[in-house]
N, C-alpha and C positions, 0 to 999 in steps of 0.2 A: 529285640523278641528271643534271643537265642538267651539272654541272662532270665527271662521270664520262664521260658519254655524249663529251665533249668529247676529253678523255685518251683514249679509246679510239679516237677520230677522228686523235687526233694519234699515236698509235700505230701503225697503219695510216700513215698519212702518211710518217712515218719508216722505214719498212719499206721504201718505195717509195725512198725518196730515200737510203739508204747509199749508199756506193760498190759501184761493179761495177770488178771488176778485169778488163782482159781476158783471155781465153784463151791468146791467141796474141798474140806482138810484133807491131810493124806491119809486119813485112817477110815474116808470113805464117809465121814457125818457132814451132814452140810452147814455146819460151824467148824469157824478161822478160831485156830489158838491165837494165844494175845502174840505170840512172834509173828506168825502170819498176817495178823493186824497191824504192827508194826511194821513189817516189812514194805507190804500193800502201801501204807503209809507214807513210808522212805520214796518209794518208788512215785507215787503220787505225784510228794513233793518236787521230786526231783524233772517231771511231767511239767508240772506248772512253770519249774523256773526256766527249761527252756522253751516252753510256748512266752513264756512274757519275753521272752529276748527275741523269739522270731516277732512277735508282735512288734516292738519296737524297731527293728528291721525294718518290716515292712511300711510302719507310721513315716518311718522315714522315708522312704524311697516316695513313699505318696506325698509327703512335702515336699521333695526337692522336684517330681515331675509337675506337682501345684504350681511354683514358684520357679521353676525354668523359662527363659523366653525361648521360645520357639526354635530359635536359631541355634541355641546352646544344645539341645536336646539330644540331637542326632539321632533323630529319629524320620521315619515316615508316616505317623499318625500322629495326631494331636496326644498332648500329654495329657487331657483328661481323662481318656479313657485306661491310659496307665494309672493315672493316677487313682482313678476308681478301682483297677484291678489291685495294686497293692493294698490300697484302704480296706477294699474286702477282705483281703488277705490276711492283713493287722487286726481288723473283729473278729476274726474267725480262730486267730490264735489266743486272743485276748478271750473269749468265749470260753477254748480250751482250758487254758490257764485256771479260770475260774471255776471251773467244772473238777478240775483237778487236787485245784484247792479245798475244794468241799469235799471231795472225796477222802482226801488225806486227815481232813479232820474227824470224818465219820469212822476212817478206819483206827484214828487215833483214839478217840472216843471209845470204840469198839475195845481196844486192845487193852483199856483199862478195866473196862467191865469183865473181859473174860478172864483177869487174875482173881 
């Protein structure tokens, strides 16, 4: 239970640590420069990589909870709810990774168009 609480808190912390791309360029215009697009693409690539790692970690935990005998779980709760919880987190991280990858591609394309 304590480990899951830590994971939830870590997830919340990551949400606030994600890169925020400025809506406006430094000169106040609504378009970004090629360098700003390239920087945003790199930030989203890093976000996607981190989310993919987290998805794999949670997927592994879900698998372990699903497959562990009740006597080995060391929990006062059935493994199925824990496995479901971990799988939901894994799915969320996979979705976040996919979105970040898509945004990185868009920013790379925009960086090329801005030149």
